[in-house]
Backbone as a printed PyTorch tensor [residue, N CA C, xyz], in Angstrom:
tensor([[[ 91.8650, -38.8060,  50.8860],
         [ 91.2320, -39.8940,  51.6070],
         [ 92.1640, -40.3250,  52.7370]],

        [[ 91.5700, -40.7720,  53.8310],
         [ 92.3300, -41.1150,  55.0250],
         [ 92.3880, -42.6190,  55.2530]],

        [[ 93.3490, -43.0230,  56.0730],
         [ 93.5090, -44.4360,  56.4200],
         [ 92.2080, -44.9930,  56.9870]],

        [[ 91.5170, -44.2260,  57.8230],
         [ 90.2660, -44.7230,  58.4240],
         [ 89.2290, -45.0810,  57.3670]],

        [[ 89.3110, -44.4490,  56.1900],
         [ 88.3570, -44.7250,  55.1180],
         [ 88.6950, -45.9990,  54.3530]],

        [[ 89.9430, -46.4190,  54.4170],
         [ 90.4020, -47.5520,  53.6180],
         [ 90.6470, -48.8160,  54.4360]],

        [[ 90.9340, -48.6640,  55.7140],
         [ 91.3840, -49.7990,  56.5290],
         [ 90.2930, -50.8360,  56.7190]],

        [[ 90.7480, -52.0420,  56.9430],
         [ 89.8530, -53.1200,  57.3360],
         [ 89.7290, -53.0640,  58.8490]],

        [[ 88.5150, -53.1550,  59.3370],
         [ 88.3260, -53.1590,  60.7830],
         [ 88.2910, -54.5770,  61.3440]],

        [[ 88.4720, -55.5540,  60.4760],
         [ 88.6040, -56.9360,  60.9220],
         [ 90.0540, -57.1080,  61.3470]],

        [[ 90.2810, -57.0950,  62.6600],
         [ 91.6290, -57.2280,  63.1830],
         [ 91.7160, -58.5550,  63.9110]],

        [[ 92.4420, -59.4750,  63.3250],
         [ 92.6850, -60.7600,  63.9570],
         [ 93.8730, -60.5920,  64.8920]],

        [[ 93.6690, -60.8910,  66.1590],
         [ 94.7550, -60.8370,  67.1310],
         [ 95.0040, -62.2460,  67.6360]],

        [[ 96.2590, -62.6640,  67.5430],
         [ 96.6410, -63.9890,  68.0090],
         [ 97.7480, -63.8410,  69.0480]],

        [[ 98.0220, -64.9340,  69.7320],
         [ 99.0880, -64.9440,  70.7230],
         [100.3820, -65.4540,  70.1230]],

        [[101.4880, -65.2310,  70.8070],
         [102.7920, -65.6420,  70.2970],
         [102.9750, -67.1560,  70.2280]],

        [[102.1480, -67.9120,  70.9530],
         [102.3010, -69.3690,  70.9460],
         [101.4260, -70.0590,  69.9040]],

        [[100.6340, -69.3060,  69.1770],
         [ 99.8880, -69.9170,  68.0720],
         [100.8960, -70.5040,  67.0850]],

        [[100.5800, -71.6680,  66.5500],
         [101.4510, -72.2330,  65.5200],
         [101.1910, -71.5120,  64.2020]],

        [[102.1180, -71.6870,  63.2810],
         [101.9190, -71.0840,  61.9600],
         [100.6850, -71.6510,  61.2860]],

        [[100.4170, -72.9370,  61.4860],
         [ 99.2140, -73.5240,  60.8850],
         [ 97.9520, -72.8850,  61.4840]],

        [[ 97.9290, -72.7010,  62.7920],
         [ 96.7700, -72.0630,  63.4200],
         [ 96.5890, -70.6410,  62.8930]],

        [[ 97.6830, -69.9140,  62.8040],
         [ 97.6110, -68.5450,  62.2840],
         [ 97.0880, -68.5460,  60.8540]],

        [[ 97.6110, -69.4440,  60.0280],
         [ 97.1950, -69.5180,  58.6290],
         [ 95.7080, -69.8620,  58.5160]],

        [[ 95.2420, -70.7850,  59.3330],
         [ 93.8210, -71.1560,  59.2940],
         [ 92.9250, -69.9770,  59.6660]],

        [[ 93.3030, -69.2780,  60.7240],
         [ 92.5000, -68.1320,  61.1620],
         [ 92.5040, -67.0190,  60.1130]],

        [[ 93.6630, -66.7440,  59.5400],
         [ 93.7630, -65.7100,  58.5140],
         [ 92.9680, -66.1160,  57.2740]],

        [[ 93.0760, -67.3730,  56.8790],
         [ 92.3620, -67.8630,  55.7040],
         [ 90.8460, -67.7910,  55.9120]],

        [[ 90.3820, -68.1820,  57.0750],
         [ 88.9450, -68.1680,  57.3620],
         [ 88.3730, -66.7550,  57.2830]],

        [[ 89.1910, -65.7620,  57.6270],
         [ 88.7300, -64.3680,  57.5950],
         [ 89.1070, -63.6560,  56.3060]],

        [[ 89.8240, -64.3740,  55.4390],
         [ 90.2670, -63.8320,  54.1480],
         [ 91.0750, -62.5440,  54.3290]],

        [[ 92.0530, -62.6190,  55.2420],
         [ 92.9280, -61.4840,  55.5260],
         [ 94.3840, -61.9160,  55.3760]],

        [[ 95.2620, -60.9600,  55.1480],
         [ 96.6640, -61.2600,  54.8750],
         [ 97.6190, -61.0030,  56.0220]],

        [[ 97.0810, -60.5810,  57.1750],
         [ 97.9600, -60.2800,  58.3070],
         [ 97.1890, -60.4100,  59.6090]],

        [[ 97.9290, -60.7250,  60.6620],
         [ 97.3530, -60.7940,  62.0050],
         [ 98.2350, -60.0250,  62.9700]],

        [[ 97.6110, -59.4100,  63.9290],
         [ 98.3380, -58.7500,  65.0040],
         [ 98.7280, -59.8350,  66.0060]],

        [[ 99.9790, -59.8030,  66.4310],
         [100.4440, -60.7450,  67.4470],
         [100.6470, -59.9460,  68.7290]],

        [[ 99.8690, -60.3160,  69.7480],
         [ 99.9760, -59.6300,  71.0390],
         [100.6710, -60.5670,  72.0210]],

        [[101.7750, -60.0780,  72.5600],
         [102.5230, -60.8510,  73.5470],
         [102.3100, -60.2110,  74.9100]],

        [[101.4740, -60.8140,  75.7550],
         [101.1760, -60.2090,  77.0530],
         [102.3930, -60.1340,  77.9720]],

        [[103.3950, -60.9660,  77.7370],
         [104.6030, -60.9360,  78.5620],
         [105.4620, -59.7130,  78.2760]],

        [[105.3820, -59.2060,  77.0600],
         [106.1860, -58.0260,  76.7090],
         [105.3150, -56.7970,  76.5010]],

        [[103.9940, -56.9840,  76.5570],
         [103.0380, -55.8910,  76.2940],
         [103.2710, -55.2820,  74.9190]],

        [[103.8040, -56.0670,  74.0260],
         [104.1010, -55.5570,  72.7000],
         [103.1670, -56.0950,  71.6400]],

        [[103.0650, -55.3310,  70.5720],
         [102.2980, -55.7480,  69.4090],
         [103.2550, -55.9790,  68.2570]],

        [[103.0030, -57.0360,  67.5340],
         [103.7500, -57.3120,  66.3190],
         [102.7800, -57.6970,  65.2320]],

        [[103.3270, -58.0710,  64.0880],
         [102.4850, -58.4650,  62.9600],
         [103.0900, -59.6890,  62.2950]],

        [[102.2280, -60.5970,  61.8950],
         [102.6420, -61.7430,  61.0880],
         [101.7840, -61.7170,  59.8340]],

        [[102.4250, -61.9270,  58.7010],
         [101.7130, -61.8430,  57.4300],
         [101.7370, -63.1850,  56.7190]],

        [[100.9040, -63.2640,  55.6870],
         [100.8790, -64.4690,  54.8710],
         [102.2550, -64.7480,  54.2810]],

        [[102.9940, -63.7140,  53.9610],
         [104.3430, -63.8800,  53.4110],
         [105.2790, -64.5000,  54.4430]],

        [[105.1640, -64.0840,  55.7210],
         [105.9850, -64.6710,  56.7820],
         [105.7430, -66.1730,  56.8880]],

        [[104.4800, -66.5600,  56.8230],
         [104.1200, -67.9730,  56.9150],
         [104.6150, -68.7240,  55.6850]],

        [[104.4230, -68.1490,  54.5130],
         [104.8700, -68.7550,  53.2640],
         [106.3850, -68.9640,  53.2590]],

        [[107.1250, -67.9490,  53.7000],
         [108.5850, -68.0630,  53.7500],
         [109.0250, -69.1740,  54.6970]],

        [[108.3790, -69.2860,  55.8440],
         [108.7420, -70.3160,  56.8210],
         [108.4740, -71.7180,  56.2770]],

        [[107.2900, -71.9040,  55.7340],
         [106.9290, -73.2270,  55.1980],
         [107.7730, -73.5450,  53.9650]],

        [[108.0010, -72.5500,  53.1220],
         [108.8130, -72.7490,  51.9220],
         [110.2570, -73.1090,  52.2250]],

        [[110.7380, -72.7030,  53.3970],
         [112.1140, -73.0490,  53.7620],
         [112.1910, -74.3630,  54.5300]],

        [[111.0560, -75.0690,  54.6090],
         [111.0680, -76.4080,  55.1940],
         [110.7060, -76.4810,  56.6650]],

        [[110.3060, -75.3820,  57.2580],
         [109.9370, -75.4100,  58.6730],
         [108.5570, -76.0340,  58.8400]],

        [[108.3490, -76.6810,  59.9720],
         [107.1030, -77.3890,  60.2600],
         [106.0530, -76.3960,  60.7830]],

        [[104.9670, -76.1860,  60.0560],
         [103.9580, -75.2200,  60.4780],
         [103.2200, -75.6220,  61.7550]],

        [[103.3340, -76.8960,  62.1510],
         [102.6920, -77.3480,  63.3820],
         [103.6020, -77.1840,  64.5920]],

        [[104.8720, -76.9030,  64.3660],
         [105.8210, -76.7260,  65.4750],
         [106.3000, -75.2870,  65.6060]],

        [[106.3380, -74.5770,  64.4930],
         [106.7970, -73.1860,  64.5150],
         [105.7090, -72.2970,  65.0980]],

        [[106.1150, -71.3920,  65.9620],
         [105.1460, -70.4860,  66.5820],
         [105.1800, -69.1120,  65.9190]],

        [[104.1040, -68.4150,  66.0950],
         [103.9990, -67.0690,  65.5300],
         [105.1220, -66.1770,  66.0430]],

        [[105.5000, -66.3340,  67.3010],
         [106.5210, -65.4480,  67.8760],
         [107.8440, -65.5200,  67.1280]],

        [[108.1550, -66.6580,  66.5690],
         [109.4230, -66.8220,  65.8490],
         [109.4100, -66.1410,  64.4800]],

        [[108.2370, -65.7490,  64.0170],
         [108.1160, -65.1770,  62.6740],
         [107.3940, -63.8280,  62.6670]],

        [[107.2400, -63.2620,  63.8450],
         [106.5460, -61.9870,  63.9940],
         [107.5090, -60.8250,  63.8010]],

        [[107.0610, -59.8330,  63.0610],
         [107.8090, -58.5830,  62.9650],
         [107.4190, -57.7540,  64.1710]],

        [[108.4200, -57.4190,  64.9940],
         [108.1390, -56.6450,  66.2030],
         [108.5580, -55.1860,  66.0630]],

        [[109.3710, -54.9030,  65.0710],
         [109.7720, -53.5280,  64.8070],
         [108.7520, -52.9390,  63.8420]],

        [[107.5710, -52.6780,  64.3670],
         [106.4050, -52.3480,  63.5460],
         [106.2560, -50.8350,  63.3790]],

        [[105.8810, -50.4420,  62.1750],
         [105.4750, -49.0670,  61.9090],
         [103.9570, -49.0540,  61.9970]],

        [[103.4360, -48.2050,  62.8520],
         [101.9950, -48.1050,  63.0320],
         [101.4640, -46.8810,  62.2990]],

        [[100.2190, -46.9690,  61.8650],
         [ 99.5440, -45.8420,  61.2300],
         [ 98.4790, -45.3190,  62.1790]],

        [[ 98.0880, -44.0850,  61.9690],
         [ 96.9700, -43.4860,  62.6950],
         [ 95.7910, -43.3780,  61.7350]],

        [[ 94.5750, -43.4730,  62.2420],
         [ 93.4060, -43.3720,  61.3630],
         [ 93.3660, -42.0830,  60.5520]],

        [[ 93.9600, -41.0140,  61.0770],
         [ 93.9190, -39.7190,  60.3920],
         [ 95.0340, -39.5240,  59.3820]],

        [[ 95.9220, -40.5150,  59.2240],
         [ 96.9390, -40.4160,  58.1750],
         [ 96.2480, -40.3790,  56.8270]],

        [[ 96.8650, -39.7080,  55.8680],
         [ 96.3790, -39.7870,  54.4910],
         [ 96.8320, -41.1120,  53.8960]],

        [[ 96.1700, -41.5170,  52.8330],
         [ 96.6070, -42.7410,  52.1550],
         [ 97.9960, -42.5610,  51.5640]],

        [[ 98.3230, -41.3420,  51.1910],
         [ 99.6720, -41.0700,  50.6790],
         [100.7220, -41.3130,  51.7600]],

        [[100.4310, -40.8920,  52.9870],
         [101.3640, -41.1340,  54.0970],
         [101.5240, -42.6240,  54.3520]],

        [[100.4310, -43.3580,  54.3210],
         [100.4960, -44.8020,  54.5290],
         [101.2920, -45.4750,  53.4110]],

        [[101.0250, -45.0880,  52.1710],
         [101.7450, -45.6710,  51.0300],
         [103.2390, -45.3550,  51.1180]],

        [[103.5630, -44.1410,  51.5320],
         [104.9660, -43.7640,  51.6730],
         [105.6500, -44.6020,  52.7540]],

        [[104.9810, -44.8130,  53.8860],
         [105.5480, -45.6350,  54.9600],
         [105.7660, -47.0690,  54.4850]],

        [[104.8030, -47.6090,  53.7440],
         [104.9270, -48.9700,  53.2280],
         [106.0820, -49.0670,  52.2300]],

        [[106.1740, -48.1050,  51.3390],
         [107.2410, -48.1060,  50.3400],
         [108.5990, -47.9870,  51.0080]],

        [[108.7100, -47.0790,  51.9440],
         [109.9800, -46.8530,  52.6490],
         [110.3900, -48.0950,  53.4440]],

        [[109.4200, -48.7380,  54.0960],
         [109.7250, -49.8990,  54.9320],
         [109.7480, -51.2250,  54.2000]],

        [[109.2160, -51.2620,  52.9780],
         [109.2020, -52.5000,  52.2050],
         [108.1970, -53.5230,  52.7100]],

        [[107.0520, -53.0590,  53.1930],
         [106.0180, -53.9800,  53.6600],
         [104.6670, -53.5830,  53.0780]],

        [[103.6740, -54.4860,  53.2530],
         [102.3830, -54.2900,  52.6020],
         [101.2120, -54.0820,  53.5510]],

        [[101.4810, -54.0970,  54.8590],
         [100.4130, -53.9200,  55.8470],
         [100.8740, -52.9740,  56.9490]],

        [[ 99.9420, -52.1650,  57.4280],
         [100.1830, -51.3080,  58.5890],
         [ 99.0780, -51.5480,  59.6110]],

        [[ 99.4730, -51.7510,  60.8650],
         [ 98.4970, -51.8130,  61.9460],
         [ 98.0880, -50.3730,  62.2390]],

        [[ 96.7890, -50.1530,  62.3520],
         [ 96.2670, -48.8240,  62.6380],
         [ 95.9210, -48.7640,  64.1280]],

        [[ 96.5670, -47.8190,  64.8230],
         [ 96.3590, -47.6700,  66.2600],
         [ 95.5650, -46.4130,  66.5650]],

        [[ 94.6910, -46.5310,  67.5500],
         [ 93.9650, -45.3750,  68.0800],
         [ 93.6680, -45.6780,  69.5400]],

        [[ 93.7970, -44.6860,  70.3630],
         [ 93.5370, -44.9110,  71.7830],
         [ 94.4980, -45.9140,  72.3620]],

        [[ 93.9530, -46.9990,  72.8770],
         [ 94.7910, -47.9770,  73.5650],
         [ 95.0450, -49.2620,  72.7840]],

        [[ 94.8080, -49.2580,  71.4810],
         [ 95.0780, -50.4890,  70.7510],
         [ 94.7580, -50.4120,  69.2730]],

        [[ 94.9130, -51.5680,  68.6130],
         [ 94.6620, -51.6140,  67.1710],
         [ 93.1740, -51.4930,  66.8530]],

        [[ 92.8890, -50.6770,  65.8310],
         [ 91.5040, -50.4990,  65.3910],
         [ 91.3130, -50.9410,  63.9440]],

        [[ 92.4070, -51.3160,  63.2960],
         [ 92.3160, -51.7500,  61.9180],
         [ 93.6690, -52.0980,  61.3540]],

        [[ 93.6280, -52.5800,  60.1360],
         [ 94.8400, -52.8410,  59.3620],
         [ 94.5810, -52.2890,  57.9780]],

        [[ 95.5660, -51.5860,  57.4580],
         [ 95.4600, -51.0800,  56.0920],
         [ 96.5320, -51.7670,  55.2610]],

        [[ 96.1450, -52.2060,  54.0940],
         [ 97.0650, -52.9130,  53.2060],
         [ 97.2160, -52.1480,  51.8940]],

        [[ 98.2050, -52.5430,  51.1400],
         [ 98.3870, -51.9630,  49.8050],
         [ 97.1060, -52.1620,  48.9950]],

        [[ 96.5060, -53.3160,  49.1020],
         [ 95.2710, -53.5970,  48.3660],
         [ 94.1590, -52.6240,  48.7530]],

        [[ 94.0530, -52.3120,  50.0490],
         [ 93.0410, -51.3520,  50.5010],
         [ 93.2560, -49.9850,  49.8540]],

        [[ 94.5220, -49.5690,  49.8090],
         [ 94.8470, -48.2650,  49.2270],
         [ 94.5230, -48.2480,  47.7380]],

        [[ 94.9250, -49.2930,  47.0390],
         [ 94.6460, -49.3640,  45.5980],
         [ 93.1400, -49.3600,  45.3420]],

        [[ 92.3960, -50.0810,  46.1640],
         [ 90.9340, -50.1310,  46.0130],
         [ 90.3420, -48.7270,  46.1130]],

        [[ 90.8750, -47.9070,  46.9910],
         [ 90.3720, -46.5320,  47.1430],
         [ 90.8190, -45.6350,  46.0070]],

        [[ 92.0460, -45.8100,  45.5630],
         [ 92.5850, -44.9400,  44.5190],
         [ 92.0820, -45.2950,  43.1260]],

        [[ 91.8290, -46.5470,  42.8470],
         [ 91.4790, -46.9800,  41.4930],
         [ 90.2360, -46.2810,  40.9460]],

        [[ 89.1320, -46.1920,  41.6810],
         [ 87.9600, -45.4940,  41.1290],
         [ 88.2480, -44.0260,  40.8260]],

        [[ 88.9990, -43.3620,  41.6850],
         [ 89.3300, -41.9520,  41.4530],
         [ 90.1810, -41.7970,  40.2000]],

        [[ 91.0890, -42.7030,  39.9700],
         [ 91.9670, -42.6370,  38.8000],
         [ 91.1530, -42.8740,  37.5160]],

        [[ 90.1860, -43.7740,  37.5590],
         [ 89.3370, -44.0400,  36.3700],
         [ 88.5170, -42.7980,  36.0440]],

        [[ 87.9940, -42.1290,  37.0740],
         [ 87.1870, -40.9280,  36.8570],
         [ 88.0220, -39.8290,  36.2230]],

        [[ 89.2410, -39.6380,  36.7220],
         [ 90.1290, -38.6150,  36.1750],
         [ 90.4950, -38.9520,  34.7250]],

        [[ 90.8010, -40.2100,  34.4530],
         [ 91.1830, -40.6310,  33.1060],
         [ 90.0170, -40.4630,  32.1220]],

        [[ 88.8080, -40.7570,  32.5790],
         [ 87.6380, -40.6670,  31.7040],
         [ 87.2990, -39.2120,  31.3720]],

        [[ 87.5630, -38.3030,  32.3210],
         [ 87.2160, -36.9120,  32.0670],
         [ 88.3510, -36.1390,  31.4090]],

        [[ 89.5560, -36.7460,  31.3680],
         [ 90.7300, -36.0460,  30.8460],
         [ 90.8450, -36.1900,  29.3990]]])
C-alpha cells in the first residue's frame, strides 16, 4: 500500500504569524494533528503539530502571544505519494516524528500520520491472523 492510499488530503496551511491558539482552534475544528506552516518570506514549508502546541502551553507560554513560527519544525522530511507505507513508517521511526507532509508537483497534497498507517495495516493484519 502507498502513502497516497493512506494520507489525509485535508491539509491545513497556516501562516507563521498565527498564534498557537489560532492554530489549535483550526486543527481542532478539522480534527487533525498537524498543520503546514507556509512562510512566504522564506518560501519554506514547515509543520506544527498538536505536540508542539502542547509542549509550549505546558511550559507556561502564552498561546495568544506565541506564534506558529516559533514552534514550527522547518527541518522537515517530506514524503511522496508513491512511497510505500513501510518507507513512510521507517522515515517516521528514524526521525522520531508522527506526521509527514506529502509533496507532489509544486506543493503539499496531503499529510500522512502514524494513525493513518496503522488504520491501513490493521485490517490486513486481522485477515492474516484469522487465516493463519
